[in-house]
N, C-alpha and C positions, 0 to 999 in steps of 0.2 A: 582396709579402710578406704572408701571411696564417696564423692558426693550425694549419692541414692544409697547408701548401707541403710538397713531397714526396709526397703523398698520391695513389695513381692510381685512380680509380674508373672503371668499365667500366657503362654504362645503355643496361639492355635493356629499354625501357622505352615507351610510347605515353602521349599526350593529356596528364595533368595529376602523377598520384602521382608517378612514378619522373624524370619531369622537371624537377619542379619541386623535390624533392628534390636532385636532382643538381646543379640551380642553387645551391641554397643551399651547397651542399659546394662548387661551383666557386666562387662568392663568398669562401667563407673561404678559397681560395687551392689547392682540391684541384684535380690534372688529371683532368677529366672527358672522355673519350671516349663519346660517344654512338652506339649502333649502328639503323640504319634501315633496314629492308628496301628491296631493289632497286623503283623502280617509283614506288611511291607514298611512300614515306616516313612518317613519322609520322603518324599520322592527325589531330594536332592542325594541321596545314598545312591541311587543309579547312575548319576553326572560324575564325568570324569573331571579332571585327570584322577588314577587311582594310583596307588603305591604299588610298584614296580608292574604298572600296566596289567596290575591283575583285576577285575573287577571284581567286586563283593560288596554286602549292606554296608560292612565297618571299614573300607579302604577308600572311601572318596575325598578327596585331598578336599573339596567343595562342603561336602559336610562336616569334615571335621573342622575347618577355619572358620563358618557359620555358629559352630555351637560349641565350643570353649567358655568356658566358664559358666554351664547350665544343667540344671538339675533335667530327669528325664522321668515321663510315666507313658506308659503305653494306656491309651484311650479312647473307645469309641462315642463320644457325645448321642448319635444318632441312636443308639440303644437308650433302654430306660434307666438301665442302670449305671452306664456310663453317663447320662446326662445328670443323675442322682451325683455323683461323685461329682463330676464338674462344678456344678452348684454349690456343693460342698467347698471345695477348692477357691471357688469366686467369693465364698464369705470372708475366706482368709487373707485375700487380693485385693491390691490396690491397683493396678493395670492389667487389663486385657488386650496382648495383640492379637489381630487374626488378619487372613487373605483368604477365607474363604467366600466362594459365589457368593452376590452381594445377597440373594432371598434366601439361603443355605442356612442362616443361624432362626430366622424365623419358621421356617418348615417345619425343624424338629424343635421347637420349643424355647430356645435361647435367644430371643429379642432382647436389645436393649433395655425395655422396659421389666422384662423376667430379671433378669441380670440385676438392675436396680434394686429392685425389691428384695434382692437376696443379698444386697450390699449396696445401700443408698452412695457409698464413696467411691464405687469402682468406676474406674476410667477403662472406657473402652476404643480402640484405635481401630478403625478399621479403613483396610489398604485394599484398594480394590485397582484396577484399571482406568475406569473412568466414572469413578465417583459412585455414592450410593444412590442418588437421582438421574434426572435425565435421559433422554432418549439413548444414551449409550449405555446406561446403566449395567444392563444382563452380557454386554457383548465381552469374550473372551479375549486376551491379548499374550502376547511374547512380550521379551524384552525388546526386540526387533520393530515391534509393532509400536510400543511405547516410545521408544527412541525417535520413532520417525512421525506419532502425534504430535510430542510434546517439543518436539524442535530439535533436538541435539543432531537428528542425522541432517536437518537441514543444514545443519554449519561445517558437516563434514567434507572436505575438498572432492570435486569432480560434480556437486549435486549441480554446478548449471548445464552437464550434459546427461543429465537423468531422462533414460527415455524408456521405449521399449529396449533398445540394445545395451541402454547404459543401465540397469537395474539402482536401485535406492542404494545410497553405500551404508554399510553395517559400521556404528561405533566399536571400537574396542571394547573388550569385556562384555560385562554388563550394567553399562552406566544406567539403561533405565530403571533396573532393578535397586544397584545399590544408592543413585540418589534418592529413589520414592523413599527406601528405608531410613534416608538420612532425613527426609522430610517428617516421616512417621515418627522418628526420635523425637523432634523438634515438638511435634504434636504432643508427646507423653511428660515431656517439660512443662508445657504451657499447661496441661491440664491439671498436673502436681502444683504448679504455682495457683493456680485458679480455685483448688480445693482446698489449700491454706489459707485462703482468703474467706470461701462460703462454708467449708465443708462438706460441698454436694461433689458428685463425680461428674461425669461429662461425656459423650459421646461425639 
């Protein structure tokens, strides 16, 4: 039992940001269905640490941690049959989490407007390095870049000496990714509260 019992979430994302957000929602009681591409699945499956230091698709500690309490489906929404299945899942879903490249959804016919026609109450949470609009919208980024552009890197000891001889200090762990996922989880909660009042979804 949890505060999100009865909420259905479709997670369409790789590595940390969308999966950690999905994990938080699952831990609060939501039913989370994780989408993985056929073949290689989530990229975090290839990121260590690995159990007994032996790499393998089912041995990544990062993947296992991020994906507890979830259901899973293998699906490629860019194919015609995959898109049909995706939209069928949307019709029964409250929240969609995604961290795809900014223009990718639209390019395969899965824009927010399309999702809203299928399910007017769906809440779409898009996680991207530099937002959906603006001059950096199509830039890609790693956790290190987000930490430097977003501020945490500036707060690290040694920043005063940063130069060619002293490169930027990397914050420990994946702080940029995990803090982004926390913000996304907060956005999900806001979307759910708004829908209680308006009966409409949002992006």
